[in-house]
FIKOLZA-1660 file (N, C-alpha, C; in steps of 0.1 Angstrom, whole numbers, plus 5000, padded with zeros to 4 digits):
% residues 186
   i   px   py   pz ch aa at
   1 7711 2263 5590  A  M  N
   1 7709 2256 5605  A  M CA
   1 7707 2264 5615  A  M  C
   2 7700 2259 5625  A  L  N
   2 7696 2267 5638  A  L CA
   2 7707 2261 5648  A  L  C
   3 7712 2269 5657  A  E  N
   3 7719 2265 5669  A  E CA
   3 7708 2267 5681  A  E  C
   4 7703 2253 5689  A  I  N
   4 7697 2255 5698  A  I CA
   4 7704 2251 5712  A  I  C
   5 7704 2261 5720  A  E  N
   5 7713 2259 5734  A  E CA
   5 7705 2263 5744  A  E  C
   6 7712 2257 5754  A  M  N
   6 7705 2259 5768  A  M CA
   6 7719 2260 5777  A  M  C
   7 7719 2270 5785  A  K  N
   7 7734 2274 5793  A  K CA
   7 7727 2273 5809  A  K  C
   8 7735 2270 5818  A  F  N
   8 7733 2268 5834  A  F CA
   8 7744 2272 5840  A  F  C
   9 7743 2282 5852  A  P  N
   9 7755 2282 5858  A  P CA
   9 7754 2270 5869  A  P  C
  10 7765 2263 5870  A  V  N
  10 7766 2251 5881  A  V CA
  10 7777 2254 5891  A  V  C
  11 7774 2248 5902  A  P  N
  11 7784 2248 5912  A  P CA
  11 7797 2242 5909  A  P  C
  12 7797 2228 5903  A  D  N
  12 7808 2223 5901  A  D CA
  12 7803 2212 5888  A  D  C
  13 7817 2207 5881  A  F  N
  13 7811 2198 5873  A  F CA
  13 7813 2185 5877  A  F  C
  14 7817 2178 5886  A  A  N
  14 7817 2166 5888  A  A CA
  14 7806 2158 5889  A  A  C
  15 7794 2165 5892  A  P  N
  15 7782 2152 5890  A  P CA
  15 7779 2151 5874  A  P  C
  16 7780 2161 5867  A  L  N
  16 7778 2162 5853  A  L CA
  16 7786 2152 5845  A  L  C
  17 7800 2153 5849  A  E  N
  17 7809 2144 5844  A  E CA
  17 7809 2129 5846  A  E  C
  18 7803 2126 5860  A  R  N
  18 7799 2111 5862  A  R CA
  18 7788 2106 5853  A  R  C
  19 7775 2114 5856  A  R  N
  19 7765 2111 5846  A  R CA
  19 7771 2109 5830  A  R  C
  20 7777 2118 5823  A  L  N
  20 7781 2117 5810  A  L CA
  20 7789 2105 5809  A  L  C
  21 7800 2101 5821  A  A  N
  21 7807 2090 5817  A  A CA
  21 7798 2076 5818  A  A  C
  22 7786 2076 5827  A  E  N
  22 7778 2067 5828  A  E CA
  22 7771 2063 5813  A  E  C
  23 7767 2076 5807  A  W  N
  23 7761 2073 5793  A  W CA
  23 7770 2072 5784  A  W  C
  24 7785 2070 5786  A  G  N
  24 7792 2067 5774  A  G CA
  24 7795 2078 5765  A  G  C
  25 7794 2092 5771  A  A  N
  25 7796 2102 5761  A  A CA
  25 7810 2104 5759  A  A  C
  26 7813 2107 5746  A  G  N
  26 7827 2108 5743  A  G CA
  26 7835 2123 5747  A  G  C
  27 7843 2126 5751  A  A  N
  27 7847 2139 5754  A  A CA
  27 7861 2143 5746  A  A  C
  28 7861 2155 5741  A  D  N
  28 7871 2161 5737  A  D CA
  28 7883 2165 5746  A  D  C
  29 7896 2166 5744  A  A  N
  29 7905 2172 5754  A  A CA
  29 7901 2187 5754  A  A  C
  30 7903 2193 5769  A  P  N
  30 7899 2206 5772  A  P CA
  30 7907 2216 5764  A  P  C
  31 7900 2227 5759  A  V  N
  31 7906 2237 5749  A  V CA
  31 7905 2250 5758  A  V  C
  32 7914 2259 5753  A  E  N
  32 7911 2273 5758  A  E CA
  32 7908 2281 5745  A  E  C
  33 7895 2289 5749  A  N  N
  33 7888 2295 5738  A  N CA
  33 7892 2311 5741  A  N  C
  34 7894 2318 5732  A  A  N
  34 7892 2334 5730  A  A CA
  34 7884 2339 5722  A  A  C
  35 7872 2343 5726  A  D  N
  35 7861 2347 5717  A  D CA
  35 7862 2363 5718  A  D  C
  36 7866 2370 5705  A  H  N
  36 7869 2383 5702  A  H CA
  36 7852 2389 5695  A  H  C
  37 7846 2397 5703  A  Y  N
  37 7834 2403 5699  A  Y CA
  37 7834 2415 5692  A  Y  C
  38 7826 2417 5684  A  F  N
  38 7828 2431 5675  A  F CA
  38 7813 2437 5674  A  F  C
  39 7812 2450 5673  A  N  N
  39 7798 2454 5672  A  N CA
  39 7800 2462 5657  A  N  C
  40 7785 2461 5651  A  A  N
  40 7785 2468 5638  A  A CA
  40 7787 2484 5637  A  A  C
  41 7792 2489 5626  A  P  N
  41 7789 2500 5626  A  P CA
  41 7776 2508 5621  A  P  C
  42 7769 2502 5616  A  D  N
  42 7754 2507 5612  A  D CA
  42 7743 2503 5624  A  D  C
  43 7745 2494 5632  A  R  N
  43 7734 2490 5640  A  R CA
  43 7742 2485 5654  A  R  C
  44 7735 2485 5665  A  D  N
  44 7741 2480 5678  A  D CA
  44 7737 2465 5681  A  D  C
  45 7747 2458 5679  A  F  N
  45 7742 2442 5681  A  F CA
  45 7735 2440 5695  A  F  C
  46 7739 2449 5704  A  A  N
  46 7734 2446 5719  A  A CA
  46 7719 2447 5717  A  A  C
  47 7714 2457 5707  A  V  N
  47 7700 2461 5707  A  V CA
  47 7694 2450 5694  A  V  C
  48 7699 2446 5689  A  T  N
  48 7694 2438 5675  A  T CA
  48 7696 2422 5679  A  T  C
  49 7703 2421 5690  A  D  N
  49 7704 2406 5695  A  D CA
  49 7713 2397 5687  A  D  C
  50 7722 2403 5677  A  E  N
  50 7730 2396 5670  A  E CA
  50 7745 2396 5678  A  E  C
  51 7754 2388 5670  A  A  N
  51 7765 2386 5675  A  A CA
  51 7776 2383 5662  A  A  C
  52 7786 2388 5663  A  L  N
  52 7797 2386 5656  A  L CA
  52 7812 2384 5664  A  L  C
  53 7819 2374 5662  A  R  N
  53 7829 2370 5669  A  R CA
  53 7839 2364 5659  A  R  C
  54 7854 2365 5664  A  V  N
  54 7862 2358 5659  A  V CA
  54 7868 2349 5671  A  V  C
  55 7868 2336 5670  A  R  N
  55 7871 2325 5678  A  R CA
  55 7884 2321 5676  A  R  C
  56 7892 2321 5686  A  R  N
  56 7907 2316 5687  A  R CA
  56 7907 2303 5696  A  R  C
  57 7909 2292 5694  A  V  N
  57 7914 2279 5701  A  V CA
  57 7927 2275 5695  A  V  C
  58 7938 2277 5701  A  G  N
  58 7950 2275 5698  A  G CA
  58 7952 2284 5686  A  G  C
  59 7957 2277 5676  A  T  N
  59 7962 2281 5663  A  T CA
  59 7949 2283 5652  A  T  C
  60 7937 2278 5657  A  V  N
  60 7926 2275 5651  A  V CA
  60 7917 2288 5651  A  V  C
  61 7914 2296 5639  A  N  N
  61 7906 2307 5640  A  N CA
  61 7893 2305 5630  A  N  C
  62 7882 2310 5637  A  R  N
  62 7870 2309 5631  A  R CA
  62 7862 2324 5633  A  R  C
  63 7853 2326 5622  A  V  N
  63 7844 2337 5623  A  V CA
  63 7831 2336 5625  A  V  C
  64 7821 2338 5634  A  T  N
  64 7808 2334 5636  A  T CA
  64 7801 2347 5636  A  T  C
  65 7788 2344 5628  A  Y  N
  65 7779 2355 5630  A  Y CA
  65 7766 2348 5634  A  Y  C
  66 7758 2352 5645  A  K  N
  66 7750 2346 5654  A  K CA
  66 7737 2360 5652  A  K  C
  67 7725 2352 5646  A  G  N
  67 7713 2361 5644  A  G CA
  67 7705 2362 5657  A  G  C
  68 7695 2371 5658  A  P  N
  68 7688 2374 5672  A  P CA
  68 7682 2360 5676  A  P  C
  69 7682 2359 5688  A  K  N
  69 7675 2349 5696  A  K CA
  69 7660 2351 5691  A  K  C
  70 7653 2336 5691  A  R  N
  70 7642 2334 5687  A  R CA
  70 7631 2328 5696  A  R  C
  71 7636 2323 5705  A  D  N
  71 7628 2314 5715  A  D CA
  71 7628 2318 5730  A  D  C
  72 7618 2317 5738  A  A  N
  72 7618 2322 5751  A  A CA
  72 7626 2313 5760  A  A  C
  73 7625 2299 5758  A  R  N
  73 7632 2292 5767  A  R CA
  73 7646 2288 5765  A  R  C
  74 7649 2283 5753  A  A  N
  74 7664 2280 5748  A  A CA
  74 7668 2291 5740  A  A  C
  75 7682 2292 5738  A  K  N
  75 7686 2303 5730  A  K CA
  75 7686 2296 5712  A  K  C
  76 7676 2299 5705  A  V  N
  76 7675 2296 5692  A  V CA
  76 7680 2308 5682  A  V  C
  77 7690 2304 5675  A  R  N
  77 7694 2315 5665  A  R CA
  77 7701 2308 5653  A  R  C
  78 7701 2316 5642  A  T  N
  78 7708 2312 5631  A  T CA
  78 7721 2315 5633  A  T  C
  79 7730 2304 5631  A  E  N
  79 7743 2305 5632  A  E CA
  79 7751 2303 5618  A  E  C
  80 7760 2311 5614  A  V  N
  80 7768 2308 5603  A  V CA
  80 7784 2310 5606  A  V  C
  81 7791 2299 5604  A  E  N
  81 7805 2299 5608  A  E CA
  81 7814 2296 5596  A  E  C
  82 7826 2302 5597  A  V  N
  82 7834 2299 5585  A  V CA
  82 7850 2299 5591  A  V  C
  83 7857 2290 5588  A  P  N
  83 7872 2290 5592  A  P CA
  83 7881 2302 5585  A  P  C
  84 7889 2306 5593  A  L  N
  84 7899 2314 5589  A  L CA
  84 7912 2308 5587  A  L  C
  85 7922 2315 5582  A  A  N
  85 7937 2309 5581  A  A CA
  85 7943 2306 5596  A  A  C
  86 7949 2298 5597  A  E  N
  86 7954 2295 5612  A  E CA
  86 7964 2303 5614  A  E  C
  87 7966 2306 5630  A  G  N
  87 7977 2315 5633  A  G CA
  87 7972 2326 5641  A  G  C
  88 7981 2333 5646  A  E  N
  88 7980 2345 5653  A  E CA
  88 7979 2358 5644  A  E  C
  89 7988 2358 5635  A  E  N
  89 7987 2367 5623  A  E CA
  89 7975 2367 5616  A  E  C
  90 7969 2358 5612  A  A  N
  90 7959 2356 5605  A  A CA
  90 7946 2362 5611  A  A  C
  91 7945 2359 5626  A  A  N
  91 7935 2364 5634  A  A CA
  91 7935 2378 5635  A  A  C
  92 7948 2384 5637  A  Q  N
  92 7951 2396 5639  A  Q CA
  92 7948 2404 5626  A  Q  C
  93 7951 2399 5615  A  D  N
  93 7948 2405 5602  A  D CA
  93 7935 2408 5600  A  D  C
  94 7924 2397 5602  A  F  N
  94 7909 2400 5599  A  F CA
  94 7903 2405 5609  A  F  C
  95 7908 2407 5623  A  M  N
  95 7902 2416 5633  A  M CA
  95 7905 2431 5627  A  M  C
  96 7918 2433 5623  A  R  N
  96 7922 2447 5616  A  R CA
  96 7914 2450 5606  A  R  C
  97 7908 2444 5595  A  I  N
  97 7900 2442 5585  A  I CA
  97 7885 2449 5590  A  I  C
  98 7881 2441 5600  A  L  N
  98 7867 2445 5606  A  L CA
  98 7868 2461 5612  A  L  C
  99 7880 2461 5619  A  E  N
  99 7882 2476 5624  A  E CA
  99 7882 2487 5614  A  E  C
 100 7890 2483 5603  A  E  N
 100 7891 2491 5591  A  E CA
 100 7875 2495 5586  A  E  C
 101 7868 2484 5587  A  L  N
 101 7855 2488 5582  A  L CA
 101 7845 2491 5592  A  L  C
 102 7850 2496 5603  A  H  N
 102 7845 2502 5613  A  H CA
 102 7836 2495 5622  A  H  C
 103 7838 2481 5621  A  F  N
 103 7834 2473 5635  A  F CA
 103 7843 2477 5646  A  F  C
 104 7835 2477 5658  A  R  N
 104 7843 2481 5670  A  R CA
 104 7844 2469 5678  A  R  C
 105 7855 2465 5684  A  P  N
 105 7858 2455 5695  A  P CA
 105 7850 2459 5706  A  P  C
 106 7843 2449 5712  A  V  N
 106 7833 2449 5725  A  V CA
 106 7842 2444 5736  A  V  C
 107 7846 2430 5735  A  A  N
 107 7850 2422 5747  A  A CA
 107 7858 2412 5740  A  A  C
 108 7866 2404 5749  A  V  N
 108 7871 2393 5747  A  V CA
 108 7866 2382 5759  A  V  C
 109 7859 2371 5754  A  V  N
 109 7854 2362 5765  A  V CA
 109 7864 2350 5764  A  V  C
 110 7870 2347 5775  A  R  N
 110 7879 2337 5776  A  R CA
 110 7874 2325 5784  A  R  C
 111 7875 2313 5779  A  K  N
 111 7870 2301 5788  A  K CA
 111 7880 2289 5783  A  K  C
 112 7877 2281 5794  A  R  N
 112 7884 2266 5793  A  R CA
 112 7871 2259 5792  A  R  C
 113 7870 2249 5780  A  R  N
 113 7859 2242 5777  A  R CA
 113 7865 2227 5774  A  R  C
 114 7856 2220 5778  A  R  N
 114 7854 2206 5778  A  R CA
 114 7845 2201 5771  A  R  C
 115 7844 2196 5759  A  T  N
 115 7830 2193 5752  A  T CA
 115 7830 2177 5751  A  T  C
 116 7817 2173 5755  A  Y  N
 116 7812 2159 5753  A  Y CA
 116 7802 2158 5742  A  Y  C
 117 7803 2146 5735  A  H  N
 117 7794 2142 5723  A  H CA
 117 7784 2131 5727  A  H  C
 118 7772 2130 5725  A  L  N
 118 7762 2121 5725  A  L CA
 118 7752 2121 5715  A  L  C
 119 7745 2112 5713  A  K  N
 119 7734 2112 5703  A  K CA
 119 7721 2108 5711  A  K  C
 120 7709 2115 5709  A  R  N
 120 7695 2114 5714  A  R CA
 120 7686 2117 5702  A  R  C
 121 7677 2107 5702  A  D  N
 121 7667 2106 5693  A  D CA
 121 7669 2111 5680  A  D  C
 122 7681 2106 5676  A  G  N
 122 7686 2111 5662  A  G CA
 122 7694 2125 5659  A  G  C
 123 7695 2130 5669  A  F  N
 123 7703 2145 5670  A  F CA
 123 7717 2141 5677  A  F  C
 124 7728 2149 5672  A  A  N
 124 7742 2149 5676  A  A CA
 124 7739 2160 5686  A  A  C
 125 7743 2157 5699  A  L  N
 125 7742 2167 5709  A  L CA
 125 7756 2170 5714  A  L  C
 126 7757 2183 5720  A  E  N
 126 7769 2185 5728  A  E CA
 126 7767 2191 5741  A  E  C
 127 7773 2186 5751  A  V  N
 127 7774 2191 5764  A  V CA
 127 7788 2197 5766  A  V  C
 128 7789 2211 5769  A  C  N
 128 7802 2218 5771  A  C CA
 128 7802 2221 5785  A  C  C
 129 7814 2219 5790  A  L  N
 129 7815 2224 5805  A  L CA
 129 7825 2235 5804  A  L  C
 130 7822 2246 5807  A  D  N
 130 7828 2258 5806  A  D CA
 130 7833 2265 5817  A  D  C
 131 7846 2269 5819  A  E  N
 131 7851 2277 5830  A  E CA
 131 7853 2290 5825  A  E  C
 132 7844 2300 5827  A  V  N
 132 7844 2313 5821  A  V CA
 132 7852 2323 5829  A  V  C
 133 7863 2330 5823  A  E  N
 133 7872 2338 5833  A  E CA
 133 7862 2349 5836  A  E  C
 134 7861 2354 5850  A  S  N
 134 7855 2363 5855  A  S CA
 134 7839 2360 5856  A  S  C
 135 7834 2349 5851  A  L  N
 135 7822 2345 5855  A  L CA
 135 7820 2331 5861  A  L  C
 136 7829 2323 5860  A  G  N
 136 7826 2308 5868  A  G CA
 136 7823 2297 5859  A  G  C
 137 7818 2287 5866  A  P  N
 137 7814 2274 5859  A  P CA
 137 7801 2275 5852  A  P  C
 138 7799 2269 5839  A  F  N
 138 7787 2269 5832  A  F CA
 138 7787 2255 5827  A  F  C
 139 7775 2249 5821  A  A  N
 139 7772 2240 5815  A  A CA
 139 7764 2246 5802  A  A  C
 140 7767 2242 5791  A  E  N
 140 7759 2243 5779  A  E CA
 140 7756 2231 5773  A  E  C
 141 7742 2231 5769  A  I  N
 141 7739 2219 5761  A  I CA
 141 7735 2223 5747  A  I  C
 142 7737 2217 5736  A  E  N
 142 7735 2223 5724  A  E CA
 142 7733 2212 5713  A  E  C
 143 7724 2216 5703  A  I  N
 143 7721 2209 5691  A  I CA
 143 7722 2217 5679  A  I  C
 144 7725 2214 5669  A  L  N
 144 7723 2222 5655  A  L CA
 144 7715 2213 5647  A  L  C
 145 7703 2221 5643  A  A  N
 145 7692 2213 5637  A  A CA
 145 7687 2222 5626  A  A  C
 146 7681 2215 5616  A  P  N
 146 7675 2222 5606  A  P CA
 146 7662 2229 5609  A  P  C
 147 7660 2241 5605  A  E  N
 147 7645 2249 5607  A  E CA
 147 7634 2239 5611  A  E  C
 148 7631 2230 5603  A  G  N
 148 7619 2222 5602  A  G CA
 148 7618 2211 5616  A  G  C
 149 7630 2211 5621  A  E  N
 149 7632 2202 5633  A  E CA
 149 7634 2209 5648  A  E  C
 150 7629 2222 5648  A  L  N
 150 7632 2232 5659  A  L CA
 150 7621 2227 5672  A  L  C
 151 7612 2221 5669  A  D  N
 151 7604 2218 5681  A  D CA
 151 7608 2207 5688  A  D  C
 152 7609 2197 5677  A  R  N
 152 7616 2182 5682  A  R CA
 152 7629 2187 5688  A  R  C
 153 7637 2191 5684  A  A  N
 153 7652 2193 5689  A  A CA
 153 7651 2201 5702  A  A  C
 154 7642 2210 5703  A  N  N
 154 7640 2218 5717  A  N CA
 154 7635 2209 5729  A  N  C
 155 7625 2199 5723  A  A  N
 155 7620 2188 5734  A  A CA
 155 7632 2178 5736  A  A  C
 156 7641 2174 5728  A  V  N
 156 7652 2167 5733  A  V CA
 156 7661 2172 5740  A  V  C
 157 7664 2188 5738  A  L  N
 157 7674 2196 5747  A  L CA
 157 7664 2196 5760  A  L  C
 158 7654 2199 5762  A  G  N
 158 7649 2201 5775  A  G CA
 158 7647 2187 5782  A  G  C
 159 7647 2177 5777  A  R  N
 159 7646 2162 5783  A  R CA
 159 7664 2161 5788  A  R  C
 160 7672 2165 5779  A  L  N
 160 7684 2164 5784  A  L CA
 160 7689 2172 5796  A  L  C
 161 7684 2183 5797  A  A  N
 161 7687 2193 5807  A  A CA
 161 7681 2186 5821  A  A  C
 162 7671 2182 5819  A  E  N
 162 7663 2174 5831  A  E CA
 162 7670 2163 5836  A  E  C
 163 7673 2154 5828  A  E  N
 163 7683 2141 5831  A  E CA
 163 7695 2144 5837  A  E  C
 164 7702 2157 5832  A  L  N
 164 7714 2161 5839  A  L CA
 164 7712 2168 5851  A  L  C
 165 7699 2170 5855  A  G  N
 165 7698 2177 5867  A  G CA
 165 7700 2193 5866  A  G  C
 166 7699 2198 5854  A  L  N
 166 7702 2211 5850  A  L CA
 166 7689 2222 5850  A  L  C
 167 7689 2231 5860  A  T  N
 167 7675 2239 5863  A  T CA
 167 7683 2255 5860  A  T  C
 168 7673 2263 5862  A  A  N
 168 7677 2278 5861  A  A CA
 168 7684 2280 5848  A  A  C
 169 7680 2280 5836  A  S  N
 169 7687 2284 5824  A  S CA
 169 7691 2297 5823  A  S  C
 170 7702 2300 5820  A  E  N
 170 7706 2314 5816  A  E CA
 170 7705 2317 5801  A  E  C
 171 7697 2327 5797  A  R  N
 171 7696 2330 5784  A  R CA
 171 7705 2339 5776  A  R  C
 172 7713 2347 5785  A  R  N
 172 7723 2355 5782  A  R CA
 172 7734 2349 5777  A  R  C
 173 7740 2355 5768  A  S  N
 173 7753 2349 5761  A  S CA
 173 7762 2352 5774  A  S  C
 174 7776 2345 5773  A  Y  N
 174 7788 2349 5779  A  Y CA
 174 7791 2364 5778  A  Y  C
 175 7789 2371 5767  A  L  N
 175 7792 2383 5764  A  L CA
 175 7784 2393 5771  A  L  C
 176 7773 2390 5770  A  E  N
 176 7762 2396 5778  A  E CA
 176 7763 2396 5795  A  E  C
 177 7766 2385 5798  A  L  N
 177 7769 2384 5813  A  L CA
 177 7782 2391 5816  A  L  C
 178 7793 2389 5810  A  L  N
 178 7804 2397 5811  A  L CA
 178 7804 2412 5813  A  L  C
 179 7795 2416 5802  A  L  N
 179 7793 2431 5800  A  L CA
 179 7784 2437 5812  A  L  C
 180 7775 2427 5819  A  A  N
 180 7767 2431 5826  A  A CA
 180 7776 2434 5839  A  A  C
 181 7784 2423 5841  A  K  N
 181 7793 2425 5854  A  K CA
 181 7802 2434 5853  A  K  C
 182 7807 2438 5841  A  E  N
 182 7814 2451 5841  A  E CA
 182 7807 2464 5841  A  E  C
 183 7795 2463 5839  A  G  N
 183 7787 2477 5838  A  G CA
 183 7787 2481 5824  A  G  C
 184 7790 2475 5814  A  N  N
 184 7790 2479 5800  A  N CA
 184 7777 2475 5792  A  N  C
 185 7775 2479 5783  A  R  N
 185 7763 2471 5775  A  R CA
 185 7769 2470 5760  A  R  C
 186 7777 2478 5753  A  S  N
 186 7779 2479 5740  A  S CA
 186 7782 2467 5732  A  S  C
% end
């Protein structure tokens, strides 16, 4: 499955929330995310444009691998995500396994996220309104699509961004933005 996403810095969420309410988009309760990123022992993910993270949302834990970006406009990449056992201890134990295998902790990206769900042209879409610690407010729009639907999904995503008035797409991940702000690269 491909993750196709676009991210935009925004001054505030109110206009987006109004538009999404007009469309009848369903919204999840806001959640606090802590994304713990790791770098590989045998290559530099900052160079290969990959990511490995342990995401903590309350007691829920997931490990995610993201492959290199494959598109100039949207972030298109392979994404593989699997659940871990719940709870602090399970997350810490898994991160310790990574460190024992010589994966290096890079940074933790913390954000408060509210996710809206809607359908367009046969695709399920998410619009995430993120308040990212140290970076500020962002809107992310995302589709998960099979490889053969990439062009069509990209077009749907572009139209959605336009309809929401989102411009100046930011291709860098929150991790890349945070590390750039801190003057790191790792």
